[in-house]
C-alpha positions as CSV (number, residue, x, y, z in Angstrom):
1,M,36.6,-5.4,1.2
2,I,37.3,-5.8,-2.8
3,S,34.6,-8.7,-2.6
4,L,32.0,-6.6,-1.1
5,I,32.5,-3.9,-3.5
6,S,32.4,-6.5,-6.6
7,Q,29.1,-7.8,-5.0
8,L,27.7,-4.2,-5.3
9,A,28.9,-3.7,-8.7
10,T,25.6,-4.6,-10.2
11,R,22.8,-2.5,-11.4
12,R,20.8,-3.3,-8.2
13,G,23.7,-2.5,-5.9
14,L,24.4,0.6,-7.5
15,T,20.9,1.5,-7.6
16,V,20.2,0.6,-3.7
17,L,23.5,2.8,-2.9
18,I,22.5,5.7,-5.2
19,I,19.1,5.8,-3.5
20,A,20.3,5.3,0.0
21,Y,22.8,8.3,-0.6
22,L,20.2,10.5,-2.2
23,V,17.9,10.0,0.9
24,V,20.9,10.7,3.5
25,F,22.1,13.6,1.5
26,G,19.1,15.1,0.9
27,A,18.2,14.9,4.7
28,I,21.6,16.5,5.3
29,L,21.0,19.3,3.0
30,M,17.5,20.0,4.2
31,T,18.7,20.0,7.7
32,L,21.7,22.1,6.8
33,G,19.0,24.6,5.3
34,Q,17.0,24.7,8.5
35,L,20.4,25.4,10.6
36,K,21.4,28.3,8.2
37,E,18.1,29.7,9.0
38,V,18.7,29.4,12.8
39,S,22.3,30.4,12.7
40,G,21.9,33.3,10.5
41,G,23.5,32.0,7.6
42,F,26.4,29.9,9.1
43,G,26.6,26.1,8.0
44,I,28.9,23.5,9.4
45,L,32.6,23.0,9.7
46,D,32.6,20.2,7.5
47,F,32.9,22.1,4.4
48,D,35.7,24.6,5.6
49,Q,39.2,23.8,4.5
50,G,40.7,23.9,7.9
51,Y,39.6,26.2,10.5
52,T,40.6,28.6,13.7
53,R,39.3,29.0,17.0
54,E,37.8,32.1,15.9
55,R,36.0,30.2,13.1
56,V,34.7,27.6,15.4
57,T,33.5,30.2,18.1
58,E,32.1,32.0,15.1
59,V,30.1,29.0,13.7
60,L,29.0,27.0,16.8
61,G,28.5,30.2,18.8
62,S,25.6,31.0,16.3
63,Y,23.8,27.8,16.8
64,G,21.9,28.3,20.0
65,E,20.0,25.1,21.4
66,R,17.9,24.9,18.3
67,G,21.2,25.0,16.1
68,F,22.9,22.4,18.3
69,S,19.8,20.2,18.1
70,L,19.9,20.6,13.9
71,Y,23.7,20.1,14.1
72,G,23.1,16.8,16.2
73,R,20.6,15.6,13.3
74,I,23.5,16.3,10.7
75,Q,26.2,14.3,12.7
76,L,23.9,11.5,13.0
77,L,23.1,11.5,9.1
78,D,26.7,11.8,8.6
79,I,27.7,8.5,10.0
80,F,26.1,7.0,6.7
81,N,27.4,9.7,4.3
82,P,30.9,8.9,4.0
83,A,30.2,5.2,3.7
84,L,27.6,5.5,0.9
85,Y,29.5,8.1,-1.1
86,S,32.8,6.3,-1.1
87,L,31.2,3.0,-1.5
88,I,29.6,4.4,-4.9
89,A,33.0,5.7,-5.9
90,A,34.5,2.4,-5.2
91,V,32.0,0.5,-7.2
92,F,32.3,2.8,-10.2
93,T,35.9,2.5,-9.9
94,Y,35.9,-1.2,-9.7
95,I,33.7,-1.2,-12.9
96,L,35.9,0.8,-14.8
97,W,39.3,-1.2,-14.1
98,K,37.7,-4.7,-13.7
99,G,39.5,-7.5,-15.6
100,R,42.8,-5.2,-15.7
101,G,44.6,-6.8,-12.8
102,V,44.4,-3.7,-10.6
103,D,41.1,-4.4,-8.7
104,W,42.7,-3.0,-5.7
105,L,42.1,0.4,-7.3
106,C,38.7,0.3,-6.2
107,L,39.7,0.8,-2.5
108,A,41.1,4.4,-3.1
109,P,37.9,6.2,-2.8
110,L,37.4,4.6,0.6
111,L,40.3,6.9,2.0
112,G,38.1,9.9,1.7
113,G,35.4,8.3,3.6
114,I,37.7,7.3,6.1
115,G,39.1,10.7,6.4
116,D,35.8,12.2,6.7
117,Y,35.0,9.8,9.6
118,T,38.3,10.9,11.4
119,E,37.1,14.5,11.0
120,N,33.6,13.9,12.3
121,V,34.9,12.4,15.4
122,T,36.5,15.6,16.2
123,L,33.8,17.8,15.0
124,F,31.6,15.8,17.3
125,L,33.8,16.5,20.2
126,L,34.1,20.0,19.3
127,A,30.2,20.7,19.3
128,R,29.8,18.3,22.4
129,G,32.3,20.4,24.3
130,Y,31.5,23.8,23.0
131,P,32.2,26.5,24.3
132,D,35.0,25.0,26.2
133,V,37.1,23.5,23.7
134,S,41.0,22.9,23.6
135,D,43.0,24.8,21.1
136,D,44.8,21.2,20.7
137,L,41.3,19.6,19.5
138,I,40.7,22.5,17.1
139,A,44.2,22.1,15.6
140,L,43.5,18.5,15.0
141,S,40.2,18.8,13.6
142,S,41.2,21.5,11.4
143,T,44.4,19.3,10.2
144,L,42.0,16.4,9.9
145,S,39.8,18.5,7.6
146,L,42.6,19.4,5.5
147,I,43.9,15.5,5.4
148,K,40.2,14.4,4.6
149,N,40.2,16.9,1.4
150,A,43.6,15.6,0.3
151,L,42.2,12.0,0.7
152,L,39.1,12.7,-1.3
153,V,41.2,14.1,-4.1
154,V,43.5,10.9,-4.2
155,G,40.7,8.3,-3.7
156,L,39.2,9.8,-6.7
157,L,42.1,9.7,-9.0
158,P,41.5,6.0,-10.3
159,L,37.9,6.7,-10.9
160,L,38.8,10.1,-13.0
161,V,41.6,8.2,-14.8
162,G,39.4,5.0,-15.3
163,L,36.7,7.6,-16.8
164,I,39.1,9.1,-19.0
165,R,40.4,6.1,-20.3
166,W,36.7,4.7,-21.0
167,G,35.8,7.9,-22.7
168,I,39.2,7.6,-24.8
169,G,38.1,4.0,-25.8
170,R,34.4,4.8,-26.7
171,L,35.6,7.7,-28.9
172,Q,38.3,5.1,-30.6
173,R,35.4,2.6,-31.3
174,S,33.2,5.3,-32.8
């Protein structure tokens, strides 16, 4: 995986990743706006910091047929979103730590993407089974949501430390 990330650590590689991410995330935001209109202002559970049965019922119950169709589109786009944002962060992390003997740090941002994928599977199952969803699935999905957020933070630490080191180096040279 480090080899793939190093191959993407070029101006062209980053440009392709960023453009793809902007297209995918832009489509998600556009569809999310439509979903909020249809659902009376409710969005998606992905952005919640954990949730309860009541919250799941509130959000998914607001969708209706059109809302579930829009949410299905968001879930389809969300197949690409975690891979793109975590690869972009991994490439920047690789660039910031390249040649320091800790190339493996570039793998850290992938943790958030992996966490996002695991949460997305349970959100798909919740939406597919709604309104007949088990408390266990809701609890699992909610827990995975919290884990995803923690993994995003942990995964971005090497990038943030690398940016701070880079900034300090730039200040010392000037």
